[in-house]
N, C-alpha and C positions, 0 to 999 in steps of 0.2 A: 593711510587714511584711516579717519578716526571711525569707531563703530558708530552705528547707528543708534540715536536716541530714540526711546520708546514714544516720545512726544512730538519728535521732530517731522516737519513736513506733512503732504499727503501721503497716501497709500503708493502712488506711482513712484514717488520721489524715494520713499523706503525700499520699496521693492527693487528700485534700480540701484541703491546703494548696496543692497544684499547681493544683488547681482553681481556688481562689481568686485565685492569681497571675494565671492565665490570664484570668480574668472581669475583672480588673483591667486587665489589657493591652488588653483589647476595648474599652474606654472612651478609648484613647489613641489620638492621632492620627498620630503618627511612633513606631510600636511596634515595628517589625521588629527593630533592633537588640537591643532587651529580650527580644523572643520569642526571638531565636537564642541569647542568653545562657542564658534559662531553659530551653530545650531542651538545650542543652549540659550545663546543671546537672543536668537529668534523666537523660542519658546516662550521665555520669561516676559518679552516686550510686547507681548499681545498682538503682535502682527501675525495676520492669518496668511501664510504664503500661497501665492497662485501656482498653477501646475509648472510654468517653467521654473519657480524656484524649487519646488518639489524634485522635478527632473534633474535639475543640477545637482541637489543634495544627494539625490539616490545615484547618480552618475559617479560622483565624487568619493562616495562611501564605497561603492563598487570597486573603483580604481584603486581605492587605498586598501582592499582586502576586507574591510569591516562588512561583511554579507549580511550579517545579521540585522544590524543598523540600517542597511539598504532595503531588507525585505521588511523591517517593521515600517518604514516610512512608506514603502509599496503598498503594504496593507491597509494603511492609515488613511491612504488616498481613496475618496468615495468612488473615483472612476478614472484609473490609471490610463493614460493615452499611450499612443504607439511609441513615443518616445521613452517614457517610464518602462514600458515592458520591454523594451529594445535594450535599455541600460542593464536591467536585471538580468535577462536572457544571455547577454555578452558577458556580465560578471561571471555568472555561473559556468558557462563554457569555459572562460579563461581559467578558471578555477579547477578544472576538470570534473564538474559536476555537471555532466550532459543530461543526466536523467531529470535533475530540477529545471536545466535549461528547456527541455522539451517538453517539461510540464507547463512551464509558463507560456510557451508558444501553443501547445494545445488548449489552453485555458482562456487564451486570447479570442475574442469573438470575430468574425470575419470584418465587421464594419470598423473596427479598430485596427486593423492590420493595415500595412503599407508595404510598398517594395523593398524599403530598408530594413523593415522586421524580417521579413522572408530573407533577405541577405544575410541577416546575422545568424540565423539557424544555418542556412547553408554554409556559411562559413566557419560556424563551430564544428560542424560536422567534418569539413574539410581540414582544419587543423588537427582534428583528432585521427585524420586519415580513415574515415568511414565514408566510402564511397555510395553504397547503395541506399543509406536513409538520406544522404544529400539529394540524391537523384528523386528520391520518394517526395522530398520537400519541395524540389523544383517544379515536378509535375502537378502537385498540389497547387503551387502558386498558378500554373497555367491554366488548371481547371477553374480556378478562384477568380480568374479574369485579370489577374496582376501582369503588368509588362514587364519583362525582364529588363535590367540595363547592364552597364558595362560591370558594375562590381557583381551582379548576378551570374554572369557568364565566366567571370575569372575565378569566382566561388565555386560554381558547378564543375568548370573544367580541372580545376586543382584537386577537387575531391573525387572526380571519376579517374584520375590518375592512379588512385590507391585502391580501384576494384580488382580484385585477383582475376588473373587470366583475360585481362583486357584485350579485346578484339580490335583490328583496323576497322572494321564496319561499325562498331559502336563509337569509334574517334570521329569517323565519317559524319555519322548522324548528327552528333553534336556539333561539328564544324558545319554543317549546312543550317542549323539553326542559328548558329553565330553569323554567318553570311546574310541570311535573311532578316536579321535584327539589325544589319548594319554596323555592327560592333566590330568587325574582324579588323579594322585599321586602330583601333585602340591599342596601345601599346602592351597595356597589361593583359588584354585578352589575347593578343597574339602570342605574349611570352607563355600565358597559360596552354595554349594550343600547342606550341611546340614542345612543351614538357609534356603532354599528353600523348602526341604521336610518339616521341622518344620512349615512353614507358611501355608501348607494344612490344618493343623489343625485336621489330622485324625489318627488313629492308625496305619494305614498303611504308613502314612508318617512318623510317628516317628520311626516304625521299619525300614524303610528304610535310615533315617537319622543316626540311631545307626549303620546301616551296613556300611554307608560310614565311619563313625568315626573309626569302629573296623579294618577297611582295611588300613588305614591311618599309614604309617612308621614313618613319623614325624608331630609332634603336636606342634602348637604354642599356646600362650596365647589366642588368638582370638578362636582357636579350642575349648578349654576349657569352654570358656566364651559362645559360642554360644550354646553348648550342654546343659549348665546349665540354661541359660536363655531360650532356647527352651522349655526343661520341665517345668519351671516355668510357661511359658506363657499357656502351656497346663494343667496347674493345678496340674502336677504329681511333687509335692514338693519330695516323696520319691526317684523318678527317678532322680531328679536332684541331691539327696544328694549322691546317689550311684556313680554317675558320678563324683561328687565334691571329694568323697573319694579315687577315683582311681588316681587323681591328684598327680604326684610327684614333680610337680614345685613350687616355691613360687609366684604364680602369683596373685597379690593383687586384680586386677580387678576381678578375679574368686571369691575370697572371698567376695568382695563387692556384686557381683550378688547373690551368695548364701545368705547372710545376707538379701539383698533386698528381695530375693524370700520367705524367712521366713516371714518378716515383711508384705508384701502385702497380705500374705494368713492367717493372723492372729496368725503365730505360735512366738509370742513374746518372750517366754522364749529360744527358739531355737536361735532365732537372737541374743538375748543377750550373750547366751552362745558361739556363735561362733565369736562373737566379743571380747569376752573374751580370747578365745583361739587365735584369731589372735593377739591379743596384746601380749600374752604369748610366741608365736612362732616369735616375732620380724618381723611379717609381716609389711611392712609400711602402717599406717593408714594415709587416706586421707579425702578430704571433702566428698567423697562419703561413706566412711564407717562411718564417724560420723552422717552424715545426715539420713542414714538408720537406725542406732541405736537409735538415738534420737526420730525419727519417731517412732520406735518401742514401747519406753518408753511413748511417748505421748497417742498412741494407746490402749496401754494397762493399761494406767492410772499409770505406775509405775515413778512417778515424782521425787522420790528421787533419783532412779538411773539416770533418765535424768540429775538431778542436779549434779551428781558424774561424769558422762561423760563430761558435761560442765566444772567441776572443772578440770579434766584431761587436757582438750583442754588449759586451761588457765596456767596450770603447764607445759606441753611440749611446748605451744607457737608455733604452727606450722606456718610457715611463707607463710600463704596463699596469692596468688593476689586477689585483691578485687572481680573479678568474681568468683574465686574459693571458696572465703569466704562466698559469698552471700547465697548460699543454707543452710549453716550451720547457719549463722545468722538468716535466715528465721524461720528456724525450732526451734531455740532457743525462737524466739520471740513466737511460737505457744506454746511451752513447758510451759514458765512461764505464759502466757495468760491461758492456760486451767487448771493450778493448783492454779489458784486465786491469782497469784503475777503479776498482769497486770501492775504494776508500775515499776517492773523490766524488764517485755516486752517492756516497753517504753523506757527504758533507753538503752537496746541493740539496740531497733529500731532507736533511734537518733544517735547511732554511725555507724550506715550502711553506707558507704560511697556512694554508688551507688544503691539506693532503686530500686526495680522494682515492677510490680503489686502484687506479693505474698507477699513482704514486706507490701505494704499498706493494704491489705487484710487481712493479719495476726493480725495486731494491730487492724483494726477496728473491726474484729471478736471478739478479745479479750474483747475489751470494751463494745460491745453490749452482750455479753454472760454474762458479769458482771454488765449488768443493767446500765452501766455508758454511758446513751444515749448521753450527752451532751458533753463528751470527744470525743465519736465517731463522732459526728457532727463536731466538731472542727478539728478532722484530716481530716475528708471527703471534708469539703468545700475547702481547699487550695488545695487539691490534683493537682499535676501540670498536670496529663492525665489519667482522670477517663476513665476506660472501663466499658464495659458491667457487668463484673463481680462485681466490685466495688458498682455498682447501685444495682445490685440483692442483694450482701451482707447486703445492708443499709437497702433495701425494706424488705427484710426477716427479718432482726434484728428488726426493728420497729414493724412487725407484732408479732412476738415472745415475744415481751416485752409488748402487749397489747395496742400498739399504730398503730392499722390497719388504721386508718384514714391519719395518718401521713406518712405510708408507700403509700397509694394511690395519697397522694400530691406529694410525691417524685417520683412516676413513672409518674406523668403528669408533673412534671419539667424537668424529664428526656427525654420526648418526646419534650417537647419545646425547649430544648438545642439542638435538633437534634440528639439524640442518638437513634439508632434502637434496641428496646429489643430484647434480645434471648430468647430462650424458658424456660430457668431458670427463668428470670426476670418475664416472665408471669406467672409461677408457684408461685413466690413469690406474686405478685400481686392478682392472683385468690384467694390465701390464706386471703388477707386482705379483698376481697370482702366477702368471706365466713363468717369470723368473724364478718362483719358489717350486714350481711344479705343483701347486695347491689346486689339483682339478677339482675336487669336491667345494671348496671353498669357492673357486669359479663358476661352478654350476648354481650354487645359491645366489650368487650376485647375479648372473643370469637371469634366475627367476625374479630377482628384484628389479631387474632393469624392464623386465616384461610388464609388472605390476605397475611400474611407474610411468609406461607408456612410451618408453625410448628405443623400442625394438626396430624404429625405422630410421634411427640416427646413423650416420655414416661413420662418424667418428667411434661411436660405441661398437658398432657392428664390426668394425675393421680390427678394433682392438680384440673383440671379443673372438675373431676368428683367430687371430695370432695367439691369444691365450690357450685356445684350445689345442692349435697346433703345437705349442710348446710345451704342452702337459702330454703330448702323444695321443690325444683323442682326435685322430684324422677325421674319422666318421662325422662327428660333431662338428670341426671344422668346415667340412665341405657342406654340411647342411646350413650352417649359418652362411656361408657363402651364396648358394643358390637360392637361399629365402630373403637374402637382402633385396629392398624395393628398388635400390639404384646403385651399380656397381661403378664406383669412380676409379681412377687410375691406381690409388693406394690399395683399393680391395683387389684388384687383378694382382698387383705386385704381391701383397701379402699372401694370396693363394699360391701364386707360382713359386714364391719362396718356401711355402710349407712343403710342397709337392717336393721342392728339390732337396729341402733337409730331411725329409723321410724317405729318401732314396728312390722317388718315383719320378727319375727324370725325364723319360719319355712323356709322361703325363704332363710334366711341368712345362714343354716345349710346345706340346699340343695346345695347351690353354694359352701359352704366350701368342702362339699363331692364331688362335681363336680371338683373342683381343684385338690384333692388329686387323683382322678381317672384320671386326664390328666398327672400326673406324676409330677406335682409340688409340692416339700415339702413345708409343713408349717413351719414357723418360731414362734419365741415367740410371735411376732405381731399377727400372725393367730390365736394363742390361745387365746389372749386377746380379739381379736374381737368375736369368736365364743362363748367364755363364756360369752360376754355382750350380745349377741343375745339370748342365753339361758335365761340369767337372765332377761331379758326384756320381754320375753315371757314365763316365768314360767316353763321352760323345764328342771327341776332339774335332771332328771334321764340322758338326755341327756348331760346336762354339766358335770355331775361326768364321764361319759364315755370318753369325749373329754379331760378332765384333765388327767385320768388316761393313755390315750395314748401318752401323751407328752413324758415322759420318756421312757416308755416302747417300742414304736414303733419308736420315732424319736430322742431319746437320747437327749431332751431338758430338763434341770432341772426345774422345776417350781420355779419362783421367787416369792417375796413378791406380786407384783401386781397380779399375778395369783392367788395367795391365797386369795387375797383381791376380787377379782372377784368371786371365788367360794363361799366365805363366804356371799357375796353380793346376789348370786344366792340362797342360802338356807335361808339367812334372809327375802329377799322378801316373799319366800314360807312359812315364818312363821316356819322353821325348825331350831330354835334356839340352841337346844340342839345338833344337828348334827353339826351346826356350832363351838359351843363349843369343840367338839371332834377333828374337824379339826385344831383349833388353837393349842390343846394340842399336836396333831400328827406333828406339823410342825418341820422341823429339823432346823430351827433356829427361834430366839427370834422375836415375832411379832412386826412391827414397825407400824408408822403412819398410813400407807396405811390401814393395816388390822384393827385397831382400828377404823379407820373412817369408815370402811365399817360395823363393829360392831355396832357403834353408830347409824348409819342409818337405819339399821336393828330394833335396838330398839325404835326409834323414830316411825317407822312405825307400829311395832307390840306391842309397850308398854311394853318392858321388862326393868322395872325400875332399878333393881339391876346392870345387865350386862351393861346397858347404863350408869350408875354412874362409874363403873370400866373402862368402854371404855374412859370415859371423863378424869378421873383421869390420865390415861395413857397418854393421849394427852397433857393434860396441862404440864406434865411433860418434853414431847419431842419437841412439837410445842406450847408454851404458847402463842404466838402472833396470832395464827389461830382463826380468828372470828367464822368460822363455828362451832368449837367446843362449844363454849358458846352458841351459838344459837340454837343448836341441844338440848343441855343438858337443856336449858330452855324450850324449847317447849315440852321435855318429861314432865317436872314439871307441865308446864302450862296444859298439856293435862289432867291432875288429879286434877287440881285444887290447887297444892300447890305453892301458890302465894308468899309465904315468901321465899321458895327455889329460885323462879324466881327472885325475889327481890336481894337475897343474889349473884346469878350468875351475875347478871348485875353489882352489886357494885364491883365483883371481875374484871369485865371488865374495870369498870372506873380505879380502882386503877392500874392495869396493863396497862394501856395505850392503850387497845385494841379495835380499833373502828369497828362496823359492816357495811360491806359493804351496801349501800342504794340500796334496789330493784329498778331496772329500766327495762322499755320495749321500743323498739322501731320498727319502721314500716317505710318502703321504699315506699314513694308516690311520683310520678312523679319525679324520680331521685334523690329525696331528703330523707335524714333520720330523722324521727321525733323521739324526746325522750322524754318519759313520766315518772314522779316519782310517787312516793305514794303520794295521795292526791296533786296532781299537782295544781298549780296555775301559773306556769311560762310560758307554751304555750300558744301561742295567740289566740288559738282556742278552749282552753280546757273547756271554760263556754259552748259553743255550744256542746261538746262532753259530758258534764255533762248532759244537757237537753235532749240529744238525749238518753243517757242510762236511764234516768229516764222513759221516755217514752218506750223504749225497756222492762225495767224491769217490767212493768205492763203487758206486752204481756208475758214474761217468767213467771210470777206468775200465770197467767192463765193456763199456761200448766203445770203446777206443781212445780216449783222453789221455794225452800225456802231456804234463806240464812243459810249457816252453821256456826253459831258463835263460834263453837270450835275451828276454826282456827284465831281466834282474841286472841292474847297472852296477853292480858291486862287485869285486873280485873276491868271491867266497867259495865255500865246498857247494857241490851240487844238490845236497840234502838241505843245507841253510837256503838255498834258493828258492827250491820248491816251498819251504815253510814261509819266505818272503811273500812268493805269489800268492798262497793261500790267504793272507791277511789284507789283500788289496779291498779299498774300500767299497768298489761296486760289487763283489762277490759278497761282502757282508751283508750290503743294502738288500741285494736280491735273495739272499738266504733269509733275512728278515721278514720280506714280503711273502716268501713262500710259506714261513712260518706262522704269519698273524693274518695274512688276508684270506678271503674266503676260497675255496676250491672252484677253480674256473675263472675267477677275476684275473684280469691282465696284471702283471706286476709292471709298475713305472718306476723307474730309477733316474736320478739326474746325477750328473758329475760335473764338476768344475774344471777338469781339465781332459784331455783325450783319453779315451779308454785305451789300455794298454793290449797288444796283441794276443798274450796268454788270456787275459780276461774275456775278450772277444770269443776264442775258442771256447773257453770254459763254459761261457754263457750260452753258445750254441749246443754243448752236450746237455748243459742243465735242461734248456728247453725241452731236449728230446727225452731225458731222462724222466721228467715230472710231468710232461705232457701241458704246459702251461705257455701262454705267449708271455715273452719278456721283453719290454721297450725300455731302452737305455739311452738318454740324452746326454751327450758328451758335448764339449764346447764347441764342436766343429758340426755335429750331425746327429740324427737319430739312427738307432739301430733295432729292427723290429726282429727278435729272434723268434722262431716257431718251428718246432719238429725238426730240430737239428739245421735250420738254415735261417740266414739273415737277409733281410731286404737290401742291405748294401752288396749282396754277391760277394763278399769279401774284396770288394774294390773301395778301400776307404783309406 
């Protein structure tokens, strides 16, 4: 169509041609350059556009994102009408500039307004999930005498669904207004009503939503989707499926919603079966179908099926836009990373055209879970725009890979680069402090957490509780627990576990019973913690009772780790015969966790034959595990079978297995001091040896005698006593007594189990110096005070 000539025809014909050009531009995707050229032609032609041309220009500039030009045109108009004001208001709201949209609304005189104008403002608030302001505009509309239409009710109902703590009574009031207006049978209005009732989150709301649904004469794709999603969000998957089965249309969105619902609620077989049916019924598969299905495969561990879906995508070759393909590519990265194919995940990651934060975090998580720390660092450092989640993934990844100190350094780097940590980042950092026993550092982070307003966060609160417990500060751990605004199952499990590891078995099982009485169902972790509590406290009958309730009362099938805890409970109590019967009654073949529990029990109670059997099983399954060789060697050494000890050590050398060196550490003046066995590297170690020699004399007067049975080498008695005196936990305790203020508790952490002689020695130390000494080894805590230990010598 040729451009309009400045001298062609009369005004009406020129206006018509300009209007036709503008209508043509409205159908173009990249219209802005042509729009500006046409506008320039209008200005230079001498033609003075009427309102409908100006309104169309304002509308097209607004939709093209050129708000400045739209505003200039609006301001140049002598008297903008409702259409121009509605276009500008909508443009501002679509760009997220709600204050400017409201300004246009407030500055518009009443006589210029119409129902469409009010609808635009209500819809703006609705899209932004601002319920109360939308209701305010709706009430103002009624007061001003304007009659709401279908679009008004659709907008106000959608906006009201975002009101916090929405009640069923409020929903019913709006429903009454809809019925009085006669708009209830409009599909869009009914859809919004259904969504509103579901938002209440009550059974009454669910019933009302279904009543609206049943009264609908016509139902569209959104109707079915809203019903299915509503039931899914309320956790009623069966109800969602009943609605789905009623559907007679081929709405792919509804199928996707049902698959996603199954996946979200752990019903992975059902999700995959529905995906298969969707394919067989020739329902179009899109990015949502593939993303939900592959996510189900990842979460269920069905990696072969996930790869099969990936193969289907490759064969079909769906022509996704980059934005549509991104969720599928991200979940494929996660799939291959989780099944140990992190190099394949990296190839998919490299092919993603427009990576988002999910892409980066997926590959980071894959490398960290595969213990490929350097690869994760090489991905993380050049990331174009790190967000809080990426820092959290890296910090948590360091901690879970035994690099807690590096995790703390990364947190400090994050703060130095100006990032404000989120509550999940603090949770990861608290975990690092807990692993290191860095109590003072953890307290400082706790103060930061409060300053940033995260003290009500469950994730941070649970991690904080665990950090204090791991640092031996049980009073502070209990204070965090009792001050948490909401206790979720993780909170209860963390507190029960803390009490168990500190030797408070009776308190732990009382807290477990209290949790159950409050209506919180225990999960598999709950049973692991309560069985540990019973094991550490020697509560054998109680442990059996809790074990039996797992499947009988809660439908939780005991897994290998539960059986391992039960066997540990029996073994510590010396009931080896019963432990054998438990192993024989297991519904599956015992694995490493069970045999490790058996071997530990045999080491404590001296059952040679069963110990050797357990060790042989572990040699076959986890031959590189150094603890097996050490425990078996200890069993032989305890009865003086030095040739067998030498044989086990030779086996270790031949298999390239290295024993983890024992070390202990203590935090003094915000610095962690590490001591090894027979340490000579610490700058103050000689002063520590001299102090311990003097303290040893006092301990002998109180009755301490070194227990040389715990020297697992064939040597003279005097040499054995010297070896015992250089154990790392003794050195760390001695350093704490030298350097910490008088009256301060001594908190020492050890990477392996405390030996029997050190346990006895520290009992006498606590009595000789009148100090509380807390030692955390790899299994539990020991609180020494006045010559007694919290474990009651049952460990």
